C-alpha positions, 0 to 999 in steps of 0.5 A, a space after each residue: 301860784 300867788 296869794 290873794 286877798 279879797 275886799 268886800 263891802 257892806 254896801 255899794 260906794 263903801 270904798 272898795 275901789 280906793 282901798 283896793 288901789 291903795 293896797 295894790 300900790 302898797 303892796 308893789 311898794 314892799 316889792 311884789 308884783 300886783 293885779 287887781 281883780 273884779 270878775 264883774 263890774 257894773 259901770 258906765 265908766 270903762 277904758 280900753 286896754 292896751 290890746 284894745 279890749 273893754 273893761 272897767 275904769 276902776 280896774 284900769 286905775 287899779 293897774 295903775 297903781 299896781 305899776 302894770 298894764 290893765 288887762 281884761 283878765 282883770 274885769 273879765 265882766 262888764 256890765 254896761 247898762 243900757 236900761 233900767 232892764 238890762 244890760 250890754 253883756 261885755 266878756 274878756 273884753 269883748 261884746 257878747 250881747 245885750 240882756 235883761 236882767 232876768 236873763 243875765 241871772 240865768 246865763 251868769 253861771 255859764 260864766 264861771 269858767 271864763 271868771 276862773 280862766 281869767 284868774 288862773 292866768 293872772 295867778 301865774 303871772 302876779 305874786 298877789 291878787 287883791 280881789 274887789 267885790 261889788 255890791 254887798 254879799 249879803 243880798 240875799 235874794 241874788 246870793 244864789 249862784 253869786 260869781 262876785 262876792 262869798 261866791 268868788 271868794 271860794 272859787 279862789 280860796 280867798 279870805 276876806 277883809 269886810 269894809 264898812 262906810 263910817 260916814 254914811 252912818 250906821 256902821 255898826 249896823 253894816 258890819 255887825 248885820 253883814 255878818 250876822 246875814 252870812 252863812 257860818 262858812 262865809 263868817 270865818 272867811 271874813 278875817 278881819 273889819 276895815 271902818 272906812 271914811 272917818 272924819 275927825 279924831 281917830 281916837 274918838 273911835 277907839 271904843 267903836 273898835 273894841 265895841 266892833 271887836 267884842 260883838 264880831 269876834 274878828 279883828 279891825 285891821 284899821 280905821 281909814 280917814 276920809 282921803 281926797 284923791 280927786 282919782 276917778 269914781 266907779 259908777 253913778 254913785 260918785 259924789 262928783 255928780 252932785 257936789 258943785 265946785 264954784 269958781 271964776 270959770 263955769 264947766 256945765 256937764 250934762 248930766 244925762 241918764 245913761 251918762 258914761 265915763 264922766 271921769 273925762 272932766 276930773 283933769 278941770 278939778 286940778 286947776 285953781 279958779 275953775 268950777 266944774 257942775 253936772 246939770 241935770 234940770 235946764 233950769 239949772 244950766 245958767 250961762 256957763 262959760 263951756 258947756 259939755 255933753 259927756 257919753 252915754 250909753 244910750 244915745 237916742 233915748 238920752 237925745 229924747 230926754 234932752 228934748 222933752 225936758 227942754 234941755 235942747 233949746 236950753 242948749 241951742 239958745 247957748 250957742 246962739 250967744 256963743 258959749 263953746 260946746 264941746 261933745 265926747 263920744 255920745 255928746 259928739 253923736 247928739 250934737 249932729 242932726 240925726 241919730 239912727 238905731 236900726 240894728 238895736 244896738 242901744 235899744 233901737 230907734 232915730 232920732 233928730 239931733 241937736 242940729 248943732 254939727 253936720 254930722 249924721 250918726 248910724 250905730 251898729 252892733 260892732 264895737 269899736 275899741 282902740 287907744 287914740 293919738 293925735 293933735 288939734 287942726 282948729 284954724 279959727 274959732 274959740 277952739 283954735 286955742 287947742 290947734 296943734 296940740 298932741 292929745 291921747 285917749 281911747 275910743 269906745 263906740 259902737 256908731 258911725 258917724 259921717 260928715 263933710 265937715 273939717 274935722 277935730 282932730 288928725 290921727 296918727 294914723 291919717 284919719 281924722 276924728 270929730 268935727 269943729 264947727 264955730 264954737 261947737 266941737 265933738 270928738 269920740 276919744 275919752 281923755 282927750 283933755 288929760 295932757 296938761 297942754 290940752 285942758 291947760 290951753 283951753 282953761 287959758 282961754 276960757 279965762 281969756 274970754 272972760 278978760 282974765 289971766 289964768 297964772 295957775 299950773 297945768 298938771 297933766 293927768 298921770 302925773 297927777 294920778 301918780 302923786 295921788 297914788 302915793 298919798 293914797 297908799 301913805 295914808 291906808 298904811 298908816 291907817 291898817 295894821 299891815 302886819 295883820 293883813 300880811 298875815 291874814 294872806 299867808 295863812 289864806 281862807 
């Protein structure tokens, strides 16, 4: 049976996911087989494992950092919000159904055996398990029947590192307040504190470390600097959704209310001179060089939102002047003539789409999850720049889309995926831009369309991520007292 260590945070977005990835890589570098584990994840960024099961994107990233294949065992429960009141519940990689929040809270304790079975299977296969909590362990109204923070730490017998985010301010209140609200036995389980996202001269916080240790009675395992990695973010709290990056080339992504898998576009941050921004109002759309419609967990309601906000005519105007438009998954469905959800797979309803592609989509209860490879087949128009390029990624969708138009991709199994029509195209394939020959060809064509020449390099997304895992591990190793952490692991809870 393996050993484990758990990272809990004072709140959401304190950096647990990246620290978990960093520890996975450090332990791997030190010769251990290691796996990440998050019992319950609420996120619209998801990933498909090699055996066709769906997990949170963060756990797939952590598995890659650990040098192992992602598995549904690493994230046995995934919640994908479809409305403000409910979510699609995915258990062991497969859809269990849609539930209102109040119903799920009654149901979740029944999932403890699923969680522990997944954990035990990982524990038999790996030397170390790095567990990531969710949100805060002291949401007092939610602590009953907790299965993701202290409740899980108790079930797995794991010692806990408590992480605070100094960049957001109030790190003393975060860490000391969290410890104060824990039950005595829970407080005892916290073995050390971590101050994350520190900017500036680390020595200026030496007195802060002393204060934390004196007032908490816990050692500070380290002060980790702000590390800009460009790795995938977990959820809608991502700063990428609010920070614009300017460039000679302007790529605009519509920030849909139920946006999913927005990490599909991270690859463009690797290109010099390319700006990418998420747009939430039609007035901010401008005249982009490329417009992207991303995935969505609620296609019908997001289409209605495009119409109500005025985005729909703004998008249609851009197409009329030749602006290239690319839709992925739900974004692909939005580009069609009609979207029907008569089985209430995502909340129900039927609506007209943008009418830019000759397709109709009918949403169904059964979800398709598959890893996919193929090549672009586009002989004319702007997207002919991709003709012949190989791509690979994964499909996660509940829709069946029909069209008589020419397919965008020819897949390995001989079927086609997506549609292209003039300067507009769409595909179900997440990760479609990740390969260097795809993103590179697209960027070169965008530069050429403006009479410019792109002279930079195109880097495959997987190669890029590997370089960042090394950087992340090196920075975190320098910042943390790894001897202390190994001692905590040996001594356990």
